[in-house]
TILUMLO-115675 format. One record per residue: x, y, z of N, C-alpha, C in turn. Coordinates in steps of 0.2 Angstrom, whole numbers, padded with zeros to 4 digits, always signed. Layout:
BEGIN
XYZXYZXYZ/...
END
This chain:
BEGIN
+0129-0024+0003+0126-0028+0010+0129-0024+0018/+0135-0021+0016+0139-0020+0022+0132-0015+0024/+0133-0011+0018+0126-0003+0017+0120-0005+0025/+0118-0013+0020+0112-0014+0024+0113-0018+0032/+0119-0019+0032+0120-0023+0040+0121-0016+0044/+0123-0011+0041+0125-0004+0047+0118-0003+0047/+0112-0001+0043+0109+0000+0043+0105-0003+0047/+0103-0008+0046+0100-0012+0053+0102-0012+0061/+0110-0013+0061+0113-0012+0065+0110-0004+0069/+0110+0001+0066+0106+0008+0068+0101+0007+0070/+0097+0005+0066+0089+0004+0067+0089+0000+0076/+0092-0005+0075+0093-0010+0083+0094-0006+0089/+0099-0001+0086+0105+0005+0092+0097+0009+0093/+0094+0012+0087+0088+0018+0089+0083+0013+0093/+0081+0005+0091+0074+0004+0094+0076+0005+0099/+0084+0001+0103+0084-0001+0111+0085+0005+0114/+0089+0011+0109+0090+0017+0112+0084+0023+0115/+0078+0021+0111+0074+0024+0113+0068+0022+0119/+0064+0025+0120+0059+0023+0125+0053+0021+0119/+0050+0014+0122+0045+0012+0115+0040+0013+0115/+0038+0018+0118+0032+0023+0118+0034+0028+0113/+0038+0029+0112+0040+0035+0107+0037+0033+0099/+0030+0032+0099+0026+0029+0092+0031+0035+0086/+0030+0041+0087+0031+0043+0081+0040+0040+0079/+0045+0042+0084+0052+0038+0082+0051+0029+0079/+0044+0026+0081+0045+0021+0078+0042+0020+0070/+0039+0023+0070+0034+0026+0066+0040+0028+0060/+0043+0031+0062+0050+0035+0057+0054+0028+0054/+0056+0023+0060+0060+0017+0058+0055+0013+0054/+0049+0013+0055+0046+0007+0051+0046+0010+0043/+0045+0016+0043+0046+0019+0036+0052+0020+0032/+0058+0020+0038+0065+0019+0032+0066+0014+0033/+0062+0009+0036+0065+0001+0036+0061-0002+0028/+0055+0001+0026+0049-0001+0019+0055+0002+0015/+0058+0008+0016+0062+0012+0009+0068+0007+0008/+0072+0006+0012+0077+0000+0010+0076-0005+0008/+0071-0008+0009+0068-0015+0009+0065-0013+0000/+0064-0008-0001+0061-0007-0008+0068-0006-0012/+0073-0001-0008+0079+0000-0014+0082-0006-0014/+0083-0010-0010+0088-0017-0011+0084-0020-0016/+0076-0021-0017+0075-0025-0021+0075-0023-0029/+0076-0016-0030+0077-0011-0035+0084-0011-0037/+0087-0013-0033+0097-0015-0034+0097-0023-0036/+0094-0027-0032+0092-0035-0035+0091-0035-0042/+0085-0032-0044+0081-0033-0052+0084-0029-0055/+0088-0025-0053+0094-0021-0060+0092-0016-0061/
END
């Protein structure tokens, strides 16, 4: 869970640090977020 927390902090920092108009970066973050959700679901389900 610490890894997820750190990852979320990184996402928040990137979102705050980048210009909101930078669509490619935002899209990248969305993809990474989706991957992390899938990864966590796989871990939970064993």
